[in-house]
KEKE-3310 file (N, C-alpha, C; in steps of 0.2 Angstrom, whole numbers, plus 5000, padded with zeros to 4 digits):
npx = (5158:5146:5130:5116:5106:5107:5115:5099:5098:5105:5102:5088:5087:5096:5090:5079:5083:5087:5074:5068:5076:5073:5059:5059:5069:5079:5089:5095:5105:5116:5110:5101:5094:5100:5088:5076:5066:5073:5087:5081:5075:5086:5090:5082:5084:5100:5098:5091:5103:5114:5108:5108:5121:5127:5124:5122:5131:5139:5129:5131:5138:5128:5120:5109:5108:5120:5117:5107:5116:5121:5114:5110:5122:5122:5112:5116:5129:5124:5113:5126:5134:5124:5125:5137:5139:5129:5134:5145:5142:5135:5145:5154:5163:5173:5166:5171:5175:5177:5168:5157:5165:5173:5164:5159:5172:5171:5159:5163:5175:5166:5158:5168:5167:5157:5156:5163:5153:5144:5148:5146:5135:5133:5135:5129:5114:5116:5121:5107:5100:5107:5103:5090:5075:5063:5065:5064:5072:5085:5080:5065:5072:5080:5070:5060:5062:5067:5079:5091:5089:5090:5105:5110:5108:5115:5127:5133:5131:5141:5152:5150:5151:5165:5170:5168:5157:5144:5129:5122:5124:5118:5105:5103:5102:5094:5083:5081:5078:5066:5059:5061:5064:5073:5089:5104:5119:5128:5142:5145:5156:5153:5155:5158:5143:5134:5118:5103:5089:5072:5070:5062:5066:5082:5095:5112:5123:5135:5150:5151:5158:5156:5159:5164:5152:5140:5126:5111:5093:5081:5075:5088:5101:5115:5126:5126:5134:5124:5128:5139:5155:5163:5170:5183:5178:5164:5158:5149:5160:5162:5156:5170:5180:5178:5176:5162:5154:5147:5159:5158:5164:5168:5159:5148:5131:5118:5102:5084:5080:5093:5103:5118:5131:5143:5160:5170:5167:5168:5162:5166:5173:5162:5154:5139:5124:5110:5091:5084:5096:5107:5120:5138:5149:5166:5166:5176:5180:5170:5157:5144:5130:5118:5102:5096:5081:5067:5055:5040:5023:5007:4990:4976:4960:4950:4935:4934:4925:4923:4928:4938:4948:4950:4959:4966:4973:4982:4990)
npy = (5032:5030:5028:5018:5026:5038:5042:5042:5052:5063:5063:5064:5080:5085:5084:5090:5105:5106:5108:5117:5125:5127:5131:5144:5149:5156:5161:5149:5142:5135:5124:5118:5105:5095:5095:5085:5086:5098:5091:5079:5088:5093:5079:5078:5089:5086:5075:5081:5088:5082:5072:5085:5087:5074:5074:5084:5094:5107:5114:5119:5129:5138:5154:5150:5139:5138:5144:5136:5127:5133:5138:5124:5121:5130:5125:5114:5116:5124:5115:5105:5113:5113:5101:5097:5107:5103:5091:5093:5100:5091:5081:5088:5096:5111:5122:5128:5145:5147:5137:5139:5141:5130:5121:5126:5123:5110:5109:5112:5102:5092:5097:5097:5081:5080:5078:5066:5057:5060:5053:5038:5037:5036:5024:5014:5017:5014:4999:4997:4997:4987:4975:4973:4965:4972:4987:5002:5012:5025:5033:5030:5022:5033:5042:5031:5021:5012:5008:5015:5028:5025:5021:5032:5041:5035:5036:5049:5052:5043:5050:5061:5053:5047:5060:5063:5070:5071:5063:5068:5059:5047:5049:5055:5043:5035:5044:5041:5026:5024:5031:5020:5007:5001:4999:5004:5008:5021:5020:5008:5002:5004:4999:5004:5003:4996:4988:4986:4976:4979:4977:4981:4979:4975:4975:4983:4983:4993:4989:4981:4979:4981:4977:4980:4980:4973:4964:4966:4956:4958:4958:4953:4952:4959:4957:4957:4946:4942:4941:4956:4958:4964:4975:4972:4979:4974:4986:4989:4985:4998:5005:5006:5002:4988:4975:4967:4965:4956:4954:4957:4954:4958:4959:4948:4941:4940:4930:4934:4933:4929:4928:4933:4935:4940:4947:4943:4933:4931:4934:4927:4935:4935:4925:4918:4920:4910:4912:4911:4907:4905:4910:4909:4909:4911:4909:4902:4913:4912:4904:4892:4896:4887:4883:4867:4860:4861:4848:4846:4847:4842:4845:4837:4845:4836:4827:4829:4838:4857:4864:4854:4855:4866:4866:4857:4860:4869:4864)
npz = (5018:5006:5006:4996:4999:5004:4990:4982:4986:4986:4971:4970:4975:4965:4953:4958:4959:4946:4940:4944:4942:4928:4928:4934:4926:4928:4942:4946:4936:4933:4936:4925:4914:4901:4888:4883:4872:4866:4861:4853:4843:4838:4833:4824:4816:4814:4805:4792:4790:4783:4772:4759:4763:4760:4745:4740:4741:4736:4740:4750:4755:4750:4755:4763:4768:4775:4785:4792:4793:4804:4813:4820:4824:4836:4843:4848:4855:4864:4871:4875:4882:4894:4899:4903:4911:4923:4925:4931:4943:4948:4953:4962:4955:4950:4941:4925:4919:4905:4897:4888:4877:4876:4875:4862:4853:4854:4846:4837:4831:4829:4819:4808:4806:4798:4786:4785:4790:4783:4771:4775:4778:4765:4761:4770:4764:4750:4754:4760:4747:4740:4747:4751:4741:4742:4740:4732:4729:4733:4738:4743:4753:4762:4766:4773:4780:4796:4801:4794:4801:4813:4813:4809:4817:4829:4824:4823:4841:4842:4841:4849:4861:4858:4862:4874:4882:4891:4896:4881:4870:4874:4876:4862:4857:4862:4858:4844:4846:4852:4841:4833:4837:4836:4848:4848:4857:4860:4863:4854:4841:4824:4806:4790:4774:4783:4787:4793:4791:4792:4808:4822:4838:4840:4848:4853:4861:4873:4870:4859:4842:4826:4812:4793:4779:4784:4790:4798:4804:4807:4828:4833:4846:4850:4863:4884:4896:4911:4928:4926:4925:4942:4952:4967:4977:4974:4966:4950:4934:4921:4906:4894:4898:4902:4893:4887:4876:4860:4848:4829:4815:4795:4784:4790:4794:4801:4807:4811:4827:4832:4845:4850:4864:4876:4877:4874:4863:4846:4829:4815:4799:4785:4787:4792:4803:4808:4812:4828:4835:4847:4854:4861:4859:4853:4833:4818:4806:4789:4793:4797:4807:4814:4820:4823:4815:4824:4828:4824:4827:4820:4818:4811:4810:4806:4809:4822:4835:4838:4848:4858:4845:4846:4859:4857:4849:4856:4863)
capx = (5154:5139:5123:5112:5099:5112:5115:5095:5093:5106:5102:5080:5092:5100:5084:5072:5087:5084:5066:5067:5079:5067:5053:5062:5073:5083:5091:5098:5105:5119:5107:5097:5098:5099:5083:5074:5064:5078:5089:5076:5073:5092:5093:5079:5088:5105:5097:5091:5106:5117:5110:5111:5129:5132:5124:5124:5138:5139:5124:5134:5141:5120:5117:5103:5112:5126:5114:5105:5122:5124:5111:5112:5129:5122:5107:5122:5134:5118:5115:5135:5136:5121:5126:5144:5138:5125:5140:5152:5141:5136:5153:5154:5170:5171:5164:5175:5170:5176:5165:5158:5169:5175:5156:5160:5175:5169:5155:5170:5177:5162:5156:5174:5169:5151:5157:5165:5149:5138:5150:5145:5126:5131:5136:5122:5108:5119:5120:5101:5098:5109:5102:5085:5074:5059:5066:5064:5078:5086:5074:5063:5075:5081:5063:5056:5069:5069:5088:5094:5089:5093:5110:5113:5110:5121:5136:5133:5131:5146:5156:5149:5151:5173:5173:5167:5152:5140:5121:5118:5125:5112:5099:5102:5103:5087:5077:5082:5074:5058:5056:5061:5063:5082:5092:5111:5121:5132:5147:5146:5158:5152:5160:5153:5138:5128:5111:5096:5080:5066:5075:5062:5070:5089:5100:5119:5127:5140:5158:5151:5161:5153:5163:5161:5147:5135:5120:5106:5088:5075:5077:5095:5107:5124:5122:5133:5133:5122:5130:5144:5162:5163:5178:5184:5173:5157:5155:5152:5165:5159:5160:5173:5184:5173:5174:5155:5147:5156:5165:5157:5168:5167:5152:5141:5122:5114:5096:5082:5080:5098:5108:5125:5134:5150:5165:5177:5166:5171:5160:5173:5169:5159:5148:5131:5121:5103:5088:5087:5105:5110:5129:5141:5156:5169:5163:5180:5177:5165:5155:5136:5127:5110:5098:5094:5074:5063:5051:5035:5017:5004:4985:4971:4956:4943:4932:4935:4924:4928:4932:4943:4952:4954:4960:4973:4979:4983:4993)
capy = (5030:5033:5022:5018:5030:5043:5043:5044:5058:5067:5061:5068:5087:5088:5085:5098:5111:5107:5107:5124:5132:5128:5134:5150:5151:5161:5159:5141:5139:5131:5116:5118:5098:5096:5097:5079:5090:5099:5085:5078:5092:5091:5073:5078:5092:5086:5072:5085:5091:5075:5075:5086:5088:5070:5071:5090:5096:5114:5119:5119:5135:5142:5156:5148:5129:5139:5148:5132:5123:5139:5136:5118:5120:5134:5122:5109:5119:5126:5108:5102:5118:5112:5095:5098:5110:5100:5086:5094:5102:5084:5078:5091:5101:5118:5123:5133:5151:5147:5133:5140:5141:5123:5119:5129:5119:5101:5109:5112:5096:5088:5100:5093:5074:5078:5075:5058:5054:5059:5046:5033:5039:5034:5018:5013:5018:5007:4991:4994:4996:4980:4968:4973:4970:4978:4995:5004:5017:5027:5040:5029:5020:5038:5043:5027:5014:5014:5006:5022:5033:5022:5020:5037:5045:5034:5037:5055:5051:5039:5055:5064:5047:5049:5067:5062:5075:5068:5064:5070:5053:5040:5055:5054:5036:5033:5046:5034:5019:5028:5032:5013:5001:4999:5001:5007:5012:5027:5015:5004:5005:5002:5000:5007:4997:4992:4987:4984:4976:4979:4983:4980:4975:4975:4979:4981:4983:4998:4988:4980:4982:4979:4978:4983:4975:4966:4965:4960:4957:4960:4953:4952:4956:4959:4958:4955:4942:4946:4949:4957:4960:4969:4975:4969:4978:4974:4989:4986:4989:5004:5009:5003:4996:4980:4973:4964:4965:4953:4957:4956:4956:4961:4954:4942:4941:4940:4932:4935:4934:4928:4931:4935:4936:4941:4952:4936:4932:4935:4932:4929:4937:4930:4919:4917:4918:4910:4914:4909:4904:4907:4910:4913:4907:4912:4905:4905:4914:4907:4901:4895:4894:4886:4879:4859:4859:4858:4845:4851:4844:4845:4838:4839:4844:4832:4824:4833:4847:4864:4863:4852:4856:4873:4865:4852:4866:4877:4859)
capz = (5012:5004:5006:4992:5001:5004:4982:4980:4991:4982:4965:4971:4975:4958:4947:4961:4957:4938:4938:4949:4937:4922:4932:4936:4921:4932:4950:4947:4928:4934:4937:4921:4911:4896:4885:4878:4865:4861:4858:4849:4838:4834:4829:4816:4811:4809:4799:4788:4784:4779:4767:4757:4764:4755:4740:4738:4743:4734:4743:4760:4752:4750:4763:4767:4769:4781:4791:4793:4798:4810:4818:4819:4828:4842:4848:4850:4858:4871:4873:4878:4890:4899:4899:4905:4919:4926:4926:4934:4947:4951:4952:4965:4952:4950:4932:4922:4915:4896:4898:4883:4872:4878:4869:4854:4853:4854:4841:4828:4828:4829:4812:4804:4804:4795:4778:4785:4792:4777:4769:4781:4778:4759:4761:4774:4760:4746:4757:4761:4741:4738:4750:4751:4733:4742:4743:4726:4726:4738:4743:4749:4759:4765:4769:4778:4782:4802:4800:4791:4802:4819:4811:4807:4824:4831:4821:4826:4845:4844:4840:4854:4866:4860:4865:4883:4883:4896:4894:4876:4867:4877:4875:4857:4855:4865:4853:4840:4849:4852:4836:4827:4840:4836:4854:4847:4862:4858:4863:4850:4835:4819:4800:4783:4773:4790:4783:4798:4790:4799:4814:4826:4843:4838:4853:4851:4867:4872:4869:4854:4836:4819:4804:4785:4776:4789:4790:4805:4802:4817:4835:4834:4851:4855:4873:4887:4901:4917:4930:4922:4931:4946:4956:4972:4980:4972:4961:4942:4928:4917:4902:4886:4900:4903:4887:4890:4870:4855:4839:4822:4808:4791:4780:4793:4791:4805:4804:4815:4833:4835:4852:4852:4870:4878:4877:4874:4859:4841:4825:4811:4794:4781:4794:4792:4810:4806:4816:4834:4838:4855:4852:4865:4861:4844:4826:4813:4798:4784:4798:4796:4813:4813:4825:4822:4814:4829:4826:4822:4828:4816:4819:4808:4812:4801:4816:4829:4838:4839:4857:4853:4840:4849:4866:4855:4843:4858:4869)
cpx = (5149:5136:5119:5104:5102:5113:5106:5095:5098:5105:5093:5085:5095:5095:5077:5076:5086:5078:5066:5070:5075:5062:5053:5066:5078:5089:5099:5100:5110:5117:5102:5101:5097:5092:5083:5072:5068:5084:5088:5075:5080:5094:5088:5084:5094:5102:5093:5096:5110:5115:5108:5120:5132:5131:5124:5129:5142:5135:5127:5134:5132:5120:5112:5105:5116:5122:5111:5109:5124:5121:5109:5117:5127:5117:5111:5125:5132:5117:5121:5136:5133:5121:5132:5146:5136:5130:5144:5150:5137:5139:5155:5163:5165:5171:5168:5171:5172:5172:5161:5159:5173:5168:5160:5165:5176:5163:5160:5173:5173:5159:5162:5174:5161:5151:5160:5159:5143:5140:5148:5139:5127:5133:5134:5117:5113:5118:5112:5098:5101:5106:5093:5082:5068:5059:5067:5069:5079:5082:5069:5068:5078:5074:5062:5059:5070:5078:5092:5095:5091:5103:5115:5112:5114:5126:5136:5135:5136:5151:5155:5150:5161:5174:5171:5161:5146:5132:5119:5118:5119:5107:5097:5100:5096:5080:5076:5077:5068:5057:5056:5063:5069:5086:5101:5114:5126:5139:5149:5150:5156:5156:5155:5149:5137:5122:5108:5089:5079:5067:5074:5065:5078:5092:5108:5121:5133:5148:5158:5153:5156:5156:5161:5154:5142:5131:5115:5099:5085:5076:5084:5097:5109:5125:5129:5129:5127:5124:5134:5150:5160:5170:5178:5177:5166:5154:5156:5156:5161:5161:5163:5179:5183:5170:5167:5152:5152:5156:5162:5161:5163:5163:5148:5137:5121:5107:5092:5081:5086:5100:5115:5131:5140:5153:5170:5173:5163:5165:5165:5169:5168:5155:5142:5128:5114:5100:5087:5091:5105:5116:5131:5148:5159:5167:5171:5176:5174:5159:5148:5135:5123:5108:5097:5085:5071:5058:5044:5026:5009:4997:4980:4963:4948:4941:4932:4933:4926:4933:4938:4950:4956:4958:4968:4975:4985:4991:5003)
cpy = (5029:5025:5024:5023:5036:5046:5047:5052:5061:5069:5068:5077:5087:5088:5088:5102:5111:5108:5113:5129:5132:5130:5144:5152:5157:5160:5155:5140:5136:5123:5115:5111:5101:5094:5091:5081:5094:5095:5081:5081:5093:5087:5071:5083:5090:5079:5075:5085:5086:5076:5075:5087:5081:5071:5080:5094:5103:5116:5120:5128:5141:5145:5151:5141:5134:5140:5143:5127:5125:5136:5129:5118:5125:5129:5117:5110:5121:5118:5104:5109:5115:5104:5093:5101:5107:5096:5088:5097:5094:5081:5081:5095:5108:5118:5129:5139:5150:5141:5132:5139:5134:5118:5121:5124:5112:5103:5107:5106:5091:5088:5095:5086:5073:5076:5066:5054:5053:5054:5041:5031:5035:5027:5015:5011:5012:5000:4991:4992:4987:4973:4967:4974:4972:4985:4998:5009:5019:5033:5037:5025:5026:5040:5039:5022:5017:5014:5013:5025:5031:5022:5027:5042:5042:5034:5045:5055:5048:5045:5059:5060:5049:5054:5067:5068:5070:5070:5063:5063:5050:5045:5054:5047:5034:5040:5042:5028:5021:5028:5025:5009:4997:5001:5000:5011:5016:5025:5011:5008:5001:5004:5003:5001:4991:4995:4981:4983:4975:4983:4983:4975:4972:4979:4978:4986:4989:4994:4984:4983:4976:4980:4981:4978:4969:4969:4960:4962:4958:4956:4953:4957:4956:4963:4956:4950:4946:4940:4949:4958:4965:4969:4972:4972:4979:4979:4987:4989:4992:5003:5005:4998:4989:4979:4967:4962:4960:4957:4956:4957:4956:4953:4948:4945:4940:4938:4935:4932:4929:4931:4930:4935:4936:4946:4948:4932:4936:4933:4931:4929:4930:4925:4922:4915:4915:4913:4911:4908:4909:4906:4915:4912:4909:4908:4909:4909:4911:4903:4900:4891:4892:4882:4874:4860:4859:4854:4847:4846:4846:4840:4840:4839:4842:4827:4825:4838:4851:4866:4858:4849:4863:4871:4860:4858:4869:4870:4860)
cpz = (5013:5004:4998:4993:5003:4994:4981:4981:4987:4974:4964:4970:4968:4955:4952:4960:4951:4936:4940:4944:4929:4924:4931:4929:4920:4936:4949:4940:4928:4934:4931:4918:4905:4893:4882:4872:4862:4857:4854:4842:4833:4830:4823:4812:4808:4803:4792:4782:4783:4774:4761:4757:4759:4747:4734:4740:4743:4739:4749:4757:4752:4757:4767:4772:4775:4785:4795:4798:4804:4817:4824:4826:4836:4845:4851:4855:4865:4875:4878:4884:4895:4902:4905:4911:4923:4930:4932:4942:4952:4953:4959:4962:4950:4941:4930:4918:4910:4896:4889:4876:4872:4871:4862:4848:4851:4848:4834:4827:4828:4820:4807:4804:4801:4790:4779:4784:4789:4772:4769:4777:4770:4758:4764:4769:4754:4748:4761:4755:4739:4739:4752:4744:4734:4741:4735:4724:4733:4741:4746:4755:4765:4770:4773:4780:4789:4803:4802:4798:4811:4817:4812:4814:4828:4829:4822:4834:4847:4845:4848:4860:4866:4864:4871:4885:4884:4893:4889:4870:4869:4875:4866:4851:4857:4861:4847:4841:4849:4846:4831:4832:4841:4843:4852:4852:4859:4858:4856:4843:4828:4811:4795:4781:4780:4787:4790:4794:4793:4804:4820:4830:4843:4842:4851:4856:4866:4870:4862:4849:4831:4813:4799:4782:4779:4789:4797:4801:4811:4823:4834:4842:4851:4859:4877:4893:4907:4922:4925:4929:4934:4947:4964:4977:4978:4967:4952:4940:4925:4911:4897:4893:4902:4898:4887:4884:4865:4849:4835:4817:4801:4787:4783:4791:4796:4807:4812:4823:4837:4841:4851:4857:4872:4875:4873:4864:4851:4833:4817:4804:4788:4784:4793:4799:4809:4812:4820:4836:4844:4854:4857:4867:4851:4840:4822:4808:4794:4789:4794:4803:4813:4816:4822:4820:4820:4826:4828:4824:4822:4814:4813:4810:4810:4807:4821:4830:4838:4843:4856:4852:4842:4852:4863:4854:4848:4865:4865)
residu = (MET:THR:THR:PRO:ASN:ASN:ASP:LEU:ARG:THR:LEU:ALA:ARG:GLU:PHE:ARG:LEU:ALA:LEU:GLU:ALA:ARG:LEU:THR:ASP:ALA:SER:MET:TRP:GLU:TYR:ARG:LEU:PRO:SER:LYS:ASP:GLU:VAL:ALA:THR:PHE:CYS:ARG:SER:TYR:LEU:ASP:ALA:LEU:PHE:PRO:LEU:TYR:PHE:ALA:LYS:GLU:GLU:VAL:ASN:ASN:PRO:ASP:ALA:ALA:GLY:PHE:LEU:ALA:GLN:LEU:ASP:LEU:GLN:LEU:ALA:GLU:GLN:ILE:VAL:TYR:ALA:MET:ARG:PHE:ASP:LEU:ASN:CYS:CYS:GLY:LYS:PRO:VAL:PRO:ALA:ASN:LEU:SER:GLU:THR:ALA:SER:HIS:LEU:VAL:GLU:THR:LEU:HIS:ALA:LYS:LEU:PRO:ARG:LEU:ALA:GLN:LEU:LEU:GLY:THR:ASP:LEU:GLN:ALA:ALA:LEU:LYS:ASN:ASP:PRO:ALA:ALA:SER:GLY:PHE:GLU:GLU:ILE:LEU:LEU:SER:TYR:PRO:GLY:VAL:GLU:ALA:ILE:THR:VAL:GLN:ARG:LEU:ALA:HIS:GLU:LEU:TYR:LEU:LEU:LYS:ILE:PRO:TYR:LEU:PRO:ARG:MET:MET:THR:GLU:VAL:GLY:HIS:SER:ARG:THR:GLY:ILE:ASP:ILE:HIS:PRO:GLY:ALA:THR:ILE:GLY:GLU:SER:PHE:PHE:ILE:ASP:HIS:GLY:THR:GLY:VAL:VAL:ILE:GLY:GLU:THR:ALA:THR:VAL:GLY:ASN:HIS:VAL:THR:LEU:TYR:HIS:GLY:VAL:THR:LEU:GLY:ALA:PHE:ASN:PRO:THR:SER:ARG:ARG:ASP:GLY:GLY:GLU:LEU:MET:ARG:GLY:LEU:GLU:ASN:LYS:ARG:HIS:PRO:ASP:ILE:GLU:ASP:HIS:VAL:THR:ILE:TYR:PRO:GLY:ALA:THR:ILE:LEU:GLY:GLY:ASP:THR:ARG:VAL:GLY:HIS:HIS:SER:ILE:ILE:GLY:GLY:ASN:VAL:TRP:LEU:THR:ARG:SER:VAL:ALA:PRO:TYR:SER:ARG:VAL:THR:VAL:LYS:ASP:PRO:GLU:LEU:LEU:ILE:ARG:SER:LYS:THR:GLN:GLU:SER:ASP:LYS:ASP:TRP:PHE:LEU:GLY:SER:ALA:ILE)
# end
């Protein structure tokens, strides 16, 4: 039976070997880790590529565009090889000789999904323009809206997640998280026309599902209870087998600061969840869930000293 200390020693050894492999660039290449910098670069290139794929598909046949996409495929294939090889070594499994071919096949599978992903990006842009009166047009949304960036990267990472590629999907969504403040797990399933307004502080867990035409505002959490489900031996149940995040049906709007928890929690279609709501049970379609207005205490500064005013206003 392994102990936490033994597990940590094994982890330390694996990452020491990975560091040595990166520094020597030779003898222990089988322990080379996928690169955070390379993954971030790939995400940026992917965002650049998806725009012409949706709005000017004929340009993909242009030699320059084709070369750009081919380079993108090579970047991803290389990181997939590093991720799969490192994962197999860490698990004590043999590394197949055709790993590079497997990675190339996975990239081809993903590449075939790019037109669909580009179409989804188009619906997300349309949702942003439809729901945000401050948006001047698609160009502004695409170039400056953090929600669009986070969603687009997550949609690609989700496809890698479904292909069971280790490490890379979560690394990709963390790139989006660090840039936008929006944390969407690559396992989350998200429908078309998804709009996150402002976005800072939004968290969407691994087993959450989000339907079509859903709008979230900043600070929304689609989360899980703690403690989460465990096996008889006390080990956490992980991944999709442990449904611990809520389901949001079509045409739902969730306002700032709302927290919706639990794998059995379902928000019915065309519902509105108000700001600062704490929801842990399902609601029927067309529901309106709000928090009762709090009692406000407003003091006047008249005939009070500055000191009394400061202390009183802080109570």
